[in-house]
Structure formats: C-alpha cells, structure tokens
mmJSON file of the N, C-alpha and C atoms, coordinates in Angstrom:
{"data_MODEL":{"atom_site":{
"group_PDB":["ATOM","ATOM","ATOM","ATOM","ATOM","ATOM","ATOM","ATOM","ATOM","ATOM","ATOM","ATOM","ATOM","ATOM","ATOM","ATOM","ATOM","ATOM","ATOM","ATOM","ATOM","ATOM","ATOM","ATOM","ATOM","ATOM","ATOM","ATOM","ATOM","ATOM","ATOM","ATOM","ATOM","ATOM","ATOM","ATOM","ATOM","ATOM","ATOM","ATOM","ATOM","ATOM","ATOM","ATOM","ATOM","ATOM","ATOM","ATOM","ATOM","ATOM","ATOM","ATOM","ATOM","ATOM","ATOM","ATOM","ATOM","ATOM","ATOM","ATOM","ATOM","ATOM","ATOM","ATOM","ATOM","ATOM","ATOM","ATOM","ATOM","ATOM","ATOM","ATOM","ATOM","ATOM","ATOM","ATOM","ATOM","ATOM","ATOM","ATOM","ATOM","ATOM","ATOM","ATOM","ATOM","ATOM","ATOM","ATOM","ATOM","ATOM","ATOM","ATOM","ATOM","ATOM","ATOM","ATOM","ATOM","ATOM","ATOM","ATOM","ATOM","ATOM","ATOM","ATOM","ATOM","ATOM","ATOM","ATOM","ATOM","ATOM","ATOM","ATOM","ATOM","ATOM","ATOM","ATOM","ATOM","ATOM","ATOM","ATOM","ATOM","ATOM","ATOM","ATOM","ATOM","ATOM","ATOM","ATOM","ATOM","ATOM","ATOM","ATOM","ATOM","ATOM","ATOM","ATOM","ATOM","ATOM","ATOM","ATOM","ATOM","ATOM","ATOM","ATOM","ATOM","ATOM","ATOM","ATOM","ATOM","ATOM","ATOM","ATOM","ATOM","ATOM","ATOM","ATOM","ATOM","ATOM","ATOM","ATOM","ATOM","ATOM","ATOM","ATOM","ATOM","ATOM","ATOM","ATOM","ATOM","ATOM","ATOM","ATOM","ATOM","ATOM","ATOM","ATOM","ATOM","ATOM","ATOM","ATOM","ATOM","ATOM","ATOM","ATOM","ATOM","ATOM","ATOM","ATOM","ATOM","ATOM","ATOM","ATOM","ATOM","ATOM","ATOM","ATOM","ATOM","ATOM","ATOM","ATOM","ATOM","ATOM","ATOM","ATOM","ATOM","ATOM","ATOM","ATOM","ATOM","ATOM","ATOM","ATOM","ATOM","ATOM","ATOM","ATOM","ATOM","ATOM","ATOM","ATOM","ATOM","ATOM","ATOM","ATOM","ATOM"],
"id":[1,2,3,4,5,6,7,8,9,10,11,12,13,14,15,16,17,18,19,20,21,22,23,24,25,26,27,28,29,30,31,32,33,34,35,36,37,38,39,40,41,42,43,44,45,46,47,48,49,50,51,52,53,54,55,56,57,58,59,60,61,62,63,64,65,66,67,68,69,70,71,72,73,74,75,76,77,78,79,80,81,82,83,84,85,86,87,88,89,90,91,92,93,94,95,96,97,98,99,100,101,102,103,104,105,106,107,108,109,110,111,112,113,114,115,116,117,118,119,120,121,122,123,124,125,126,127,128,129,130,131,132,133,134,135,136,137,138,139,140,141,142,143,144,145,146,147,148,149,150,151,152,153,154,155,156,157,158,159,160,161,162,163,164,165,166,167,168,169,170,171,172,173,174,175,176,177,178,179,180,181,182,183,184,185,186,187,188,189,190,191,192,193,194,195,196,197,198,199,200,201,202,203,204,205,206,207,208,209,210,211,212,213,214,215,216,217,218,219,220,221,222,223,224,225],
"type_symbol":["N","C","C","N","C","C","N","C","C","N","C","C","N","C","C","N","C","C","N","C","C","N","C","C","N","C","C","N","C","C","N","C","C","N","C","C","N","C","C","N","C","C","N","C","C","N","C","C","N","C","C","N","C","C","N","C","C","N","C","C","N","C","C","N","C","C","N","C","C","N","C","C","N","C","C","N","C","C","N","C","C","N","C","C","N","C","C","N","C","C","N","C","C","N","C","C","N","C","C","N","C","C","N","C","C","N","C","C","N","C","C","N","C","C","N","C","C","N","C","C","N","C","C","N","C","C","N","C","C","N","C","C","N","C","C","N","C","C","N","C","C","N","C","C","N","C","C","N","C","C","N","C","C","N","C","C","N","C","C","N","C","C","N","C","C","N","C","C","N","C","C","N","C","C","N","C","C","N","C","C","N","C","C","N","C","C","N","C","C","N","C","C","N","C","C","N","C","C","N","C","C","N","C","C","N","C","C","N","C","C","N","C","C","N","C","C","N","C","C","N","C","C","N","C","C"],
"label_atom_id":["N","CA","C","N","CA","C","N","CA","C","N","CA","C","N","CA","C","N","CA","C","N","CA","C","N","CA","C","N","CA","C","N","CA","C","N","CA","C","N","CA","C","N","CA","C","N","CA","C","N","CA","C","N","CA","C","N","CA","C","N","CA","C","N","CA","C","N","CA","C","N","CA","C","N","CA","C","N","CA","C","N","CA","C","N","CA","C","N","CA","C","N","CA","C","N","CA","C","N","CA","C","N","CA","C","N","CA","C","N","CA","C","N","CA","C","N","CA","C","N","CA","C","N","CA","C","N","CA","C","N","CA","C","N","CA","C","N","CA","C","N","CA","C","N","CA","C","N","CA","C","N","CA","C","N","CA","C","N","CA","C","N","CA","C","N","CA","C","N","CA","C","N","CA","C","N","CA","C","N","CA","C","N","CA","C","N","CA","C","N","CA","C","N","CA","C","N","CA","C","N","CA","C","N","CA","C","N","CA","C","N","CA","C","N","CA","C","N","CA","C","N","CA","C","N","CA","C","N","CA","C","N","CA","C","N","CA","C","N","CA","C","N","CA","C","N","CA","C","N","CA","C","N","CA","C","N","CA","C","N","CA","C"],
"label_alt_id":[null,null,null,null,null,null,null,null,null,null,null,null,null,null,null,null,null,null,null,null,null,null,null,null,null,null,null,null,null,null,null,null,null,null,null,null,null,null,null,null,null,null,null,null,null,null,null,null,null,null,null,null,null,null,null,null,null,null,null,null,null,null,null,null,null,null,null,null,null,null,null,null,null,null,null,null,null,null,null,null,null,null,null,null,null,null,null,null,null,null,null,null,null,null,null,null,null,null,null,null,null,null,null,null,null,null,null,null,null,null,null,null,null,null,null,null,null,null,null,null,null,null,null,null,null,null,null,null,null,null,null,null,null,null,null,null,null,null,null,null,null,null,null,null,null,null,null,null,null,null,null,null,null,null,null,null,null,null,null,null,null,null,null,null,null,null,null,null,null,null,null,null,null,null,null,null,null,null,null,null,null,null,null,null,null,null,null,null,null,null,null,null,null,null,null,null,null,null,null,null,null,null,null,null,null,null,null,null,null,null,null,null,null,null,null,null,null,null,null,null,null,null,null,null,null],
"label_comp_id":["UNK","UNK","UNK","UNK","UNK","UNK","UNK","UNK","UNK","UNK","UNK","UNK","UNK","UNK","UNK","UNK","UNK","UNK","UNK","UNK","UNK","UNK","UNK","UNK","UNK","UNK","UNK","UNK","UNK","UNK","UNK","UNK","UNK","UNK","UNK","UNK","UNK","UNK","UNK","UNK","UNK","UNK","UNK","UNK","UNK","UNK","UNK","UNK","UNK","UNK","UNK","UNK","UNK","UNK","UNK","UNK","UNK","UNK","UNK","UNK","UNK","UNK","UNK","UNK","UNK","UNK","UNK","UNK","UNK","UNK","UNK","UNK","UNK","UNK","UNK","UNK","UNK","UNK","UNK","UNK","UNK","UNK","UNK","UNK","UNK","UNK","UNK","UNK","UNK","UNK","UNK","UNK","UNK","UNK","UNK","UNK","UNK","UNK","UNK","UNK","UNK","UNK","UNK","UNK","UNK","UNK","UNK","UNK","UNK","UNK","UNK","UNK","UNK","UNK","UNK","UNK","UNK","UNK","UNK","UNK","UNK","UNK","UNK","UNK","UNK","UNK","UNK","UNK","UNK","UNK","UNK","UNK","UNK","UNK","UNK","UNK","UNK","UNK","UNK","UNK","UNK","UNK","UNK","UNK","UNK","UNK","UNK","UNK","UNK","UNK","UNK","UNK","UNK","UNK","UNK","UNK","UNK","UNK","UNK","UNK","UNK","UNK","UNK","UNK","UNK","UNK","UNK","UNK","UNK","UNK","UNK","UNK","UNK","UNK","UNK","UNK","UNK","UNK","UNK","UNK","UNK","UNK","UNK","UNK","UNK","UNK","UNK","UNK","UNK","UNK","UNK","UNK","UNK","UNK","UNK","UNK","UNK","UNK","UNK","UNK","UNK","UNK","UNK","UNK","UNK","UNK","UNK","UNK","UNK","UNK","UNK","UNK","UNK","UNK","UNK","UNK","UNK","UNK","UNK","UNK","UNK","UNK","UNK","UNK","UNK"],
"label_asym_id":["A","A","A","A","A","A","A","A","A","A","A","A","A","A","A","A","A","A","A","A","A","A","A","A","A","A","A","A","A","A","A","A","A","A","A","A","A","A","A","A","A","A","A","A","A","A","A","A","A","A","A","A","A","A","A","A","A","A","A","A","A","A","A","A","A","A","A","A","A","A","A","A","A","A","A","A","A","A","A","A","A","A","A","A","A","A","A","A","A","A","A","A","A","A","A","A","A","A","A","A","A","A","A","A","A","A","A","A","A","A","A","A","A","A","A","A","A","A","A","A","A","A","A","A","A","A","A","A","A","A","A","A","A","A","A","A","A","A","A","A","A","A","A","A","A","A","A","A","A","A","A","A","A","A","A","A","A","A","A","A","A","A","A","A","A","A","A","A","A","A","A","A","A","A","A","A","A","A","A","A","A","A","A","A","A","A","A","A","A","A","A","A","A","A","A","A","A","A","A","A","A","A","A","A","A","A","A","A","A","A","A","A","A","A","A","A","A","A","A","A","A","A","A","A","A"],
"label_entity_id":["1","1","1","1","1","1","1","1","1","1","1","1","1","1","1","1","1","1","1","1","1","1","1","1","1","1","1","1","1","1","1","1","1","1","1","1","1","1","1","1","1","1","1","1","1","1","1","1","1","1","1","1","1","1","1","1","1","1","1","1","1","1","1","1","1","1","1","1","1","1","1","1","1","1","1","1","1","1","1","1","1","1","1","1","1","1","1","1","1","1","1","1","1","1","1","1","1","1","1","1","1","1","1","1","1","1","1","1","1","1","1","1","1","1","1","1","1","1","1","1","1","1","1","1","1","1","1","1","1","1","1","1","1","1","1","1","1","1","1","1","1","1","1","1","1","1","1","1","1","1","1","1","1","1","1","1","1","1","1","1","1","1","1","1","1","1","1","1","1","1","1","1","1","1","1","1","1","1","1","1","1","1","1","1","1","1","1","1","1","1","1","1","1","1","1","1","1","1","1","1","1","1","1","1","1","1","1","1","1","1","1","1","1","1","1","1","1","1","1","1","1","1","1","1","1"],
"label_seq_id":[1,1,1,2,2,2,3,3,3,4,4,4,5,5,5,6,6,6,7,7,7,8,8,8,9,9,9,10,10,10,11,11,11,12,12,12,13,13,13,14,14,14,15,15,15,16,16,16,17,17,17,18,18,18,19,19,19,20,20,20,21,21,21,22,22,22,23,23,23,24,24,24,25,25,25,26,26,26,27,27,27,28,28,28,29,29,29,30,30,30,31,31,31,32,32,32,33,33,33,34,34,34,35,35,35,36,36,36,37,37,37,38,38,38,39,39,39,40,40,40,41,41,41,42,42,42,43,43,43,44,44,44,45,45,45,46,46,46,47,47,47,48,48,48,49,49,49,50,50,50,51,51,51,52,52,52,53,53,53,54,54,54,55,55,55,56,56,56,57,57,57,58,58,58,59,59,59,60,60,60,61,61,61,62,62,62,63,63,63,64,64,64,65,65,65,66,66,66,67,67,67,68,68,68,69,69,69,70,70,70,71,71,71,72,72,72,73,73,73,74,74,74,75,75,75],
"pdbx_PDB_ins_code":[null,null,null,null,null,null,null,null,null,null,null,null,null,null,null,null,null,null,null,null,null,null,null,null,null,null,null,null,null,null,null,null,null,null,null,null,null,null,null,null,null,null,null,null,null,null,null,null,null,null,null,null,null,null,null,null,null,null,null,null,null,null,null,null,null,null,null,null,null,null,null,null,null,null,null,null,null,null,null,null,null,null,null,null,null,null,null,null,null,null,null,null,null,null,null,null,null,null,null,null,null,null,null,null,null,null,null,null,null,null,null,null,null,null,null,null,null,null,null,null,null,null,null,null,null,null,null,null,null,null,null,null,null,null,null,null,null,null,null,null,null,null,null,null,null,null,null,null,null,null,null,null,null,null,null,null,null,null,null,null,null,null,null,null,null,null,null,null,null,null,null,null,null,null,null,null,null,null,null,null,null,null,null,null,null,null,null,null,null,null,null,null,null,null,null,null,null,null,null,null,null,null,null,null,null,null,null,null,null,null,null,null,null,null,null,null,null,null,null,null,null,null,null,null,null],
"Cartn_x":[17.534,16.261,15.318,14.465,13.49,12.346,11.823,10.62,9.465,8.325,6.999,6.017,4.897,3.752,2.909,2.909,2.193,0.644,0.013,-1.448,-2.288,-1.662,-2.356,-2.226,-1.02,-0.648,-0.753,-0.685,-0.782,0.485,1.557,2.844,3.972,5.002,6.289,6.958,7.044,7.621,8.614,9.359,10.321,9.489,9.822,9.236,9.696,8.787,9.279,10.335,11.445,12.572,12.367,11.267,10.92,9.406,9.017,7.556,7.16,6.337,5.987,4.981,4.499,3.29,3.527,3.108,3.306,2.268,2.556,1.619,1.429,0.347,-0.007,-0.293,-1.021,-1.261,0.097,0.938,2.239,3.047,2.866,3.47,2.649,1.371,0.489,1.001,1.17,1.617,2.786,3.9,5.137,5.193,4.423,4.402,3.594,2.715,1.823,1.894,2.571,2.65,3.876,4.131,5.391,5.831,6.994,7.427,6.654,6.389,5.589,4.134,3.545,2.21,2.23,3.187,3.202,3.354,4.105,4.221,3.085,2.21,1.053,0.031,0.135,-0.636,-0.263,1.242,1.591,1.215,0.971,0.492,-0.977,-1.813,-3.131,-3.258,-2.522,-2.463,-2.204,-1.318,-1.048,-2.124,-2.859,-3.972,-5.082,-5.366,-6.448,-6.012,-4.875,-4.441,-4.771,-4.291,-4.492,-6.005,-6.704,-8.048,-8.915,-8.657,-9.542,-8.833,-7.764,-7.134,-6.926,-6.413,-6.126,-4.717,-4.707,-3.514,-3.143,-2.023,-1.58,-1.198,-1.078,-0.932,-2.123,-3.313,-4.596,-5.167,-5.395,-5.877,-6.985,-8.054,-9.076,-8.612,-7.709,-7.145,-6.373,-5.569,-4.866,-5.821,-6.838,-7.97,-8.479,-8.882,-9.368,-8.488,-7.055,-6.099,-5.83,-5.839,-5.758,-6.894,-8.088,-9.205,-9.187,-8.576,-8.473,-7.46,-6.354,-5.157,-5.629,-6.398,-7.048,-7.87,-8.782,-9.517,-8.664,-7.61,-6.836,-6.093,-5.629,-4.877,-5.956,-7.126,-8.089,-7.983,-7.603,-7.19,-8.274],
"Cartn_y":[-10.4,-9.907,-11.081,-11.154,-12.211,-12.095,-13.116,-13.188,-13.673,-13.148,-13.684,-13.723,-14.48,-14.428,-13.35,-12.155,-10.974,-11.286,-10.914,-11.183,-10.268,-9.052,-8.21,-8.493,-8.799,-9.003,-10.554,-11.444,-12.801,-13.461,-12.841,-13.252,-13.197,-13.917,-13.916,-12.584,-11.803,-10.544,-10.233,-9.062,-8.872,-8.4,-8.967,-8.752,-7.393,-6.688,-5.367,-5.803,-5.01,-5.364,-4.606,-3.904,-3.325,-3.136,-2.907,-2.831,-1.451,-1.213,0.145,0.871,0.317,0.939,0.434,1.125,0.633,-0.428,-1.138,-2.22,-3.444,-4.004,-5.353,-5.141,-3.974,-3.814,-3.729,-2.927,-2.993,-4.257,-5.189,-6.423,-7.331,-7.237,-7.908,-7.501,-6.178,-5.668,-6.229,-6.185,-6.676,-8.196,-8.809,-10.394,-10.775,-10.087,-10.445,-9.863,-8.599,-7.794,-7.373,-7.218,-6.87,-5.403,-5.072,-3.737,-3.121,-3.778,-3.263,-2.816,-3.669,-3.458,-2.295,-2.125,-1.037,0.361,0.275,1.498,1.756,0.761,1.015,1.812,1.37,2.011,3.395,3.638,5.034,5.879,5.588,6.226,6.589,5.563,5.821,6.819,6.582,7.528,8.945,9.105,10.499,11.051,10.246,10.775,11.053,10.25,10.541,11.764,11.981,13.301,14.482,14.358,15.568,15.773,14.734,14.959,15.368,14.829,15.168,16.267,16.877,17.992,17.517,16.28,15.709,16.25,16.373,16.664,15.503,14.843,13.562,13.762,14.931,15.287,15.267,15.415,15.515,14.174,13.954,12.629,12.046,12.859,12.416,11.995,12.739,12.398,10.984,10.863,9.623,8.464,8.678,7.649,7.174,8.22,7.927,7.317,7.65,6.924,5.516,5.324,3.962,3.053,3.54,2.847,2.519,3.446,3.288,2.246,2.254,1.395,-0.157,-0.207,-1.588,-2.107,-1.208,-1.522,-1.956,-1.167,-1.453,-2.805,-3.118,-4.446,-5.526,-5.252,-6.265,-6.731,-5.923,-6.312,-5.861],
"Cartn_z":[-3.72,-3.527,-3.616,-2.531,-2.407,-3.179,-3.708,-4.543,-3.655,-4.081,-3.381,-4.591,-4.328,-5.291,-4.831,-5.45,-5.073,-5.127,-4.066,-3.998,-4.863,-5.244,-6.081,-7.553,-7.972,-9.282,-9.806,-8.721,-9.056,-9.658,-9.513,-10.184,-9.212,-9.551,-8.712,-8.928,-7.819,-7.902,-6.714,-6.732,-5.691,-4.442,-3.269,-2.071,-1.551,-0.862,-0.082,0.785,0.739,1.725,3.22,3.387,4.642,4.785,5.963,6.275,5.887,4.848,4.347,5.133,6.08,6.952,8.305,9.29,10.772,11.012,12.134,12.553,11.688,12.084,11.456,10.085,9.763,8.29,7.403,7.978,7.179,7.162,8.204,8.097,6.968,7.022,5.951,4.449,4.417,3.054,2.677,3.655,3.281,2.945,3.79,3.482,2.204,1.78,0.722,-0.668,-0.701,-1.838,-2.245,-3.54,-4.195,-4.079,-4.239,-4.479,-5.579,-6.684,-7.823,-7.3,-6.581,-6.104,-5.137,-4.219,-3.351,-4.145,-5.216,-6.145,-6.718,-7.059,-7.807,-6.69,-5.508,-4.353,-4.236,-4.223,-4.031,-5.104,-6.456,-7.414,-7.117,-6.758,-6.448,-5.311,-4.271,-3.109,-3.489,-4.29,-4.878,-5.474,-6.396,-7.044,-6.011,-4.905,-4.081,-3.23,-2.782,-2.311,-3.064,-4.264,-5.174,-5.585,-5.967,-6.249,-5.194,-3.808,-2.766,-1.873,-2.366,-1.631,-0.133,0.106,1.359,1.894,3.221,4.016,4.707,4.214,4.891,6.348,6.841,8.339,9.082,8.428,8.95,9.437,10.742,11.16,10.216,9.792,9.027,7.724,7.079,5.669,5.882,6.934,7.103,7.18,7.917,8.201,6.741,5.958,4.59,3.788,3.896,2.991,3.436,4.777,5.192,4.788,4.87,4.414,2.857,2.11,0.704,0.408,1.158,1.105,1.35,2.435,2.746,1.59,1.043,-0.046,-1.19,-1.551,-2.714,-2.553,-1.45,-1.259,-0.855,-0.619,-0.225,1.18,2.098,3.525,4.483],
"occupancy":[1.0,1.0,1.0,1.0,1.0,1.0,1.0,1.0,1.0,1.0,1.0,1.0,1.0,1.0,1.0,1.0,1.0,1.0,1.0,1.0,1.0,1.0,1.0,1.0,1.0,1.0,1.0,1.0,1.0,1.0,1.0,1.0,1.0,1.0,1.0,1.0,1.0,1.0,1.0,1.0,1.0,1.0,1.0,1.0,1.0,1.0,1.0,1.0,1.0,1.0,1.0,1.0,1.0,1.0,1.0,1.0,1.0,1.0,1.0,1.0,1.0,1.0,1.0,1.0,1.0,1.0,1.0,1.0,1.0,1.0,1.0,1.0,1.0,1.0,1.0,1.0,1.0,1.0,1.0,1.0,1.0,1.0,1.0,1.0,1.0,1.0,1.0,1.0,1.0,1.0,1.0,1.0,1.0,1.0,1.0,1.0,1.0,1.0,1.0,1.0,1.0,1.0,1.0,1.0,1.0,1.0,1.0,1.0,1.0,1.0,1.0,1.0,1.0,1.0,1.0,1.0,1.0,1.0,1.0,1.0,1.0,1.0,1.0,1.0,1.0,1.0,1.0,1.0,1.0,1.0,1.0,1.0,1.0,1.0,1.0,1.0,1.0,1.0,1.0,1.0,1.0,1.0,1.0,1.0,1.0,1.0,1.0,1.0,1.0,1.0,1.0,1.0,1.0,1.0,1.0,1.0,1.0,1.0,1.0,1.0,1.0,1.0,1.0,1.0,1.0,1.0,1.0,1.0,1.0,1.0,1.0,1.0,1.0,1.0,1.0,1.0,1.0,1.0,1.0,1.0,1.0,1.0,1.0,1.0,1.0,1.0,1.0,1.0,1.0,1.0,1.0,1.0,1.0,1.0,1.0,1.0,1.0,1.0,1.0,1.0,1.0,1.0,1.0,1.0,1.0,1.0,1.0,1.0,1.0,1.0,1.0,1.0,1.0,1.0,1.0,1.0,1.0,1.0,1.0,1.0,1.0,1.0,1.0,1.0,1.0],
"B_iso_or_equiv":[0.0,0.0,0.0,0.0,0.0,0.0,0.0,0.0,0.0,0.0,0.0,0.0,0.0,0.0,0.0,0.0,0.0,0.0,0.0,0.0,0.0,0.0,0.0,0.0,0.0,0.0,0.0,0.0,0.0,0.0,0.0,0.0,0.0,0.0,0.0,0.0,0.0,0.0,0.0,0.0,0.0,0.0,0.0,0.0,0.0,0.0,0.0,0.0,0.0,0.0,0.0,0.0,0.0,0.0,0.0,0.0,0.0,0.0,0.0,0.0,0.0,0.0,0.0,0.0,0.0,0.0,0.0,0.0,0.0,0.0,0.0,0.0,0.0,0.0,0.0,0.0,0.0,0.0,0.0,0.0,0.0,0.0,0.0,0.0,0.0,0.0,0.0,0.0,0.0,0.0,0.0,0.0,0.0,0.0,0.0,0.0,0.0,0.0,0.0,0.0,0.0,0.0,0.0,0.0,0.0,0.0,0.0,0.0,0.0,0.0,0.0,0.0,0.0,0.0,0.0,0.0,0.0,0.0,0.0,0.0,0.0,0.0,0.0,0.0,0.0,0.0,0.0,0.0,0.0,0.0,0.0,0.0,0.0,0.0,0.0,0.0,0.0,0.0,0.0,0.0,0.0,0.0,0.0,0.0,0.0,0.0,0.0,0.0,0.0,0.0,0.0,0.0,0.0,0.0,0.0,0.0,0.0,0.0,0.0,0.0,0.0,0.0,0.0,0.0,0.0,0.0,0.0,0.0,0.0,0.0,0.0,0.0,0.0,0.0,0.0,0.0,0.0,0.0,0.0,0.0,0.0,0.0,0.0,0.0,0.0,0.0,0.0,0.0,0.0,0.0,0.0,0.0,0.0,0.0,0.0,0.0,0.0,0.0,0.0,0.0,0.0,0.0,0.0,0.0,0.0,0.0,0.0,0.0,0.0,0.0,0.0,0.0,0.0,0.0,0.0,0.0,0.0,0.0,0.0,0.0,0.0,0.0,0.0,0.0,0.0],
"pdbx_formal_charge":[null,null,null,null,null,null,null,null,null,null,null,null,null,null,null,null,null,null,null,null,null,null,null,null,null,null,null,null,null,null,null,null,null,null,null,null,null,null,null,null,null,null,null,null,null,null,null,null,null,null,null,null,null,null,null,null,null,null,null,null,null,null,null,null,null,null,null,null,null,null,null,null,null,null,null,null,null,null,null,null,null,null,null,null,null,null,null,null,null,null,null,null,null,null,null,null,null,null,null,null,null,null,null,null,null,null,null,null,null,null,null,null,null,null,null,null,null,null,null,null,null,null,null,null,null,null,null,null,null,null,null,null,null,null,null,null,null,null,null,null,null,null,null,null,null,null,null,null,null,null,null,null,null,null,null,null,null,null,null,null,null,null,null,null,null,null,null,null,null,null,null,null,null,null,null,null,null,null,null,null,null,null,null,null,null,null,null,null,null,null,null,null,null,null,null,null,null,null,null,null,null,null,null,null,null,null,null,null,null,null,null,null,null,null,null,null,null,null,null,null,null,null,null,null,null],
"auth_seq_id":[1,1,1,2,2,2,3,3,3,4,4,4,5,5,5,6,6,6,7,7,7,8,8,8,9,9,9,10,10,10,11,11,11,12,12,12,13,13,13,14,14,14,15,15,15,16,16,16,17,17,17,18,18,18,19,19,19,20,20,20,21,21,21,22,22,22,23,23,23,24,24,24,25,25,25,26,26,26,27,27,27,28,28,28,29,29,29,30,30,30,31,31,31,32,32,32,33,33,33,34,34,34,35,35,35,36,36,36,37,37,37,38,38,38,39,39,39,40,40,40,41,41,41,42,42,42,43,43,43,44,44,44,45,45,45,46,46,46,47,47,47,48,48,48,49,49,49,50,50,50,51,51,51,52,52,52,53,53,53,54,54,54,55,55,55,56,56,56,57,57,57,58,58,58,59,59,59,60,60,60,61,61,61,62,62,62,63,63,63,64,64,64,65,65,65,66,66,66,67,67,67,68,68,68,69,69,69,70,70,70,71,71,71,72,72,72,73,73,73,74,74,74,75,75,75],
"auth_comp_id":["UNK","UNK","UNK","UNK","UNK","UNK","UNK","UNK","UNK","UNK","UNK","UNK","UNK","UNK","UNK","UNK","UNK","UNK","UNK","UNK","UNK","UNK","UNK","UNK","UNK","UNK","UNK","UNK","UNK","UNK","UNK","UNK","UNK","UNK","UNK","UNK","UNK","UNK","UNK","UNK","UNK","UNK","UNK","UNK","UNK","UNK","UNK","UNK","UNK","UNK","UNK","UNK","UNK","UNK","UNK","UNK","UNK","UNK","UNK","UNK","UNK","UNK","UNK","UNK","UNK","UNK","UNK","UNK","UNK","UNK","UNK","UNK","UNK","UNK","UNK","UNK","UNK","UNK","UNK","UNK","UNK","UNK","UNK","UNK","UNK","UNK","UNK","UNK","UNK","UNK","UNK","UNK","UNK","UNK","UNK","UNK","UNK","UNK","UNK","UNK","UNK","UNK","UNK","UNK","UNK","UNK","UNK","UNK","UNK","UNK","UNK","UNK","UNK","UNK","UNK","UNK","UNK","UNK","UNK","UNK","UNK","UNK","UNK","UNK","UNK","UNK","UNK","UNK","UNK","UNK","UNK","UNK","UNK","UNK","UNK","UNK","UNK","UNK","UNK","UNK","UNK","UNK","UNK","UNK","UNK","UNK","UNK","UNK","UNK","UNK","UNK","UNK","UNK","UNK","UNK","UNK","UNK","UNK","UNK","UNK","UNK","UNK","UNK","UNK","UNK","UNK","UNK","UNK","UNK","UNK","UNK","UNK","UNK","UNK","UNK","UNK","UNK","UNK","UNK","UNK","UNK","UNK","UNK","UNK","UNK","UNK","UNK","UNK","UNK","UNK","UNK","UNK","UNK","UNK","UNK","UNK","UNK","UNK","UNK","UNK","UNK","UNK","UNK","UNK","UNK","UNK","UNK","UNK","UNK","UNK","UNK","UNK","UNK","UNK","UNK","UNK","UNK","UNK","UNK","UNK","UNK","UNK","UNK","UNK","UNK"],
"auth_asym_id":["A","A","A","A","A","A","A","A","A","A","A","A","A","A","A","A","A","A","A","A","A","A","A","A","A","A","A","A","A","A","A","A","A","A","A","A","A","A","A","A","A","A","A","A","A","A","A","A","A","A","A","A","A","A","A","A","A","A","A","A","A","A","A","A","A","A","A","A","A","A","A","A","A","A","A","A","A","A","A","A","A","A","A","A","A","A","A","A","A","A","A","A","A","A","A","A","A","A","A","A","A","A","A","A","A","A","A","A","A","A","A","A","A","A","A","A","A","A","A","A","A","A","A","A","A","A","A","A","A","A","A","A","A","A","A","A","A","A","A","A","A","A","A","A","A","A","A","A","A","A","A","A","A","A","A","A","A","A","A","A","A","A","A","A","A","A","A","A","A","A","A","A","A","A","A","A","A","A","A","A","A","A","A","A","A","A","A","A","A","A","A","A","A","A","A","A","A","A","A","A","A","A","A","A","A","A","A","A","A","A","A","A","A","A","A","A","A","A","A","A","A","A","A","A","A"],
"auth_atom_id":["N","CA","C","N","CA","C","N","CA","C","N","CA","C","N","CA","C","N","CA","C","N","CA","C","N","CA","C","N","CA","C","N","CA","C","N","CA","C","N","CA","C","N","CA","C","N","CA","C","N","CA","C","N","CA","C","N","CA","C","N","CA","C","N","CA","C","N","CA","C","N","CA","C","N","CA","C","N","CA","C","N","CA","C","N","CA","C","N","CA","C","N","CA","C","N","CA","C","N","CA","C","N","CA","C","N","CA","C","N","CA","C","N","CA","C","N","CA","C","N","CA","C","N","CA","C","N","CA","C","N","CA","C","N","CA","C","N","CA","C","N","CA","C","N","CA","C","N","CA","C","N","CA","C","N","CA","C","N","CA","C","N","CA","C","N","CA","C","N","CA","C","N","CA","C","N","CA","C","N","CA","C","N","CA","C","N","CA","C","N","CA","C","N","CA","C","N","CA","C","N","CA","C","N","CA","C","N","CA","C","N","CA","C","N","CA","C","N","CA","C","N","CA","C","N","CA","C","N","CA","C","N","CA","C","N","CA","C","N","CA","C","N","CA","C","N","CA","C","N","CA","C","N","CA","C","N","CA","C","N","CA","C"],
"pdbx_PDB_model_num":[1,1,1,1,1,1,1,1,1,1,1,1,1,1,1,1,1,1,1,1,1,1,1,1,1,1,1,1,1,1,1,1,1,1,1,1,1,1,1,1,1,1,1,1,1,1,1,1,1,1,1,1,1,1,1,1,1,1,1,1,1,1,1,1,1,1,1,1,1,1,1,1,1,1,1,1,1,1,1,1,1,1,1,1,1,1,1,1,1,1,1,1,1,1,1,1,1,1,1,1,1,1,1,1,1,1,1,1,1,1,1,1,1,1,1,1,1,1,1,1,1,1,1,1,1,1,1,1,1,1,1,1,1,1,1,1,1,1,1,1,1,1,1,1,1,1,1,1,1,1,1,1,1,1,1,1,1,1,1,1,1,1,1,1,1,1,1,1,1,1,1,1,1,1,1,1,1,1,1,1,1,1,1,1,1,1,1,1,1,1,1,1,1,1,1,1,1,1,1,1,1,1,1,1,1,1,1,1,1,1,1,1,1,1,1,1,1,1,1,1,1,1,1,1,1]
}}}
C-alpha cells in the first residue's frame, strides 16, 4: 500500500488505490488525499443526502454533492 501525505489530514496515510470519482477531480483526489479522507467525505456525503433528501440520480443533487465535495477537499 502506497503512502502519501494527505492534504486533508496533514499526515502520511494510505493512498487511494483507484480514482474515486470521474475526470480530473477524481485524479486530484486520488493524488492528494488518503483513503481515510475519502471515507470522511463519504460519511459527510451520506449526511448531506439524508439531511437534504437528495437523490444521487438527480442531476441537480449530483451538482450540489460535487460542489460540496470540492469544498470539503478544498479543490
């Protein structure tokens, strides 16, 4: 397992072994953030979906989630 300095946690952590999201955003996340940071995002995403009654299949909901993901990771 490859280690990276996670930009969110500021510590050497396990690098994601795959791109977790399509496109350049996914590449940036894979190259700069750890598996642990990705799981923290998934927890926050679940909270956002539940609190805002979002449908991940709805384009507007996906747009909001991507905006929140960018903010979470500072991208």
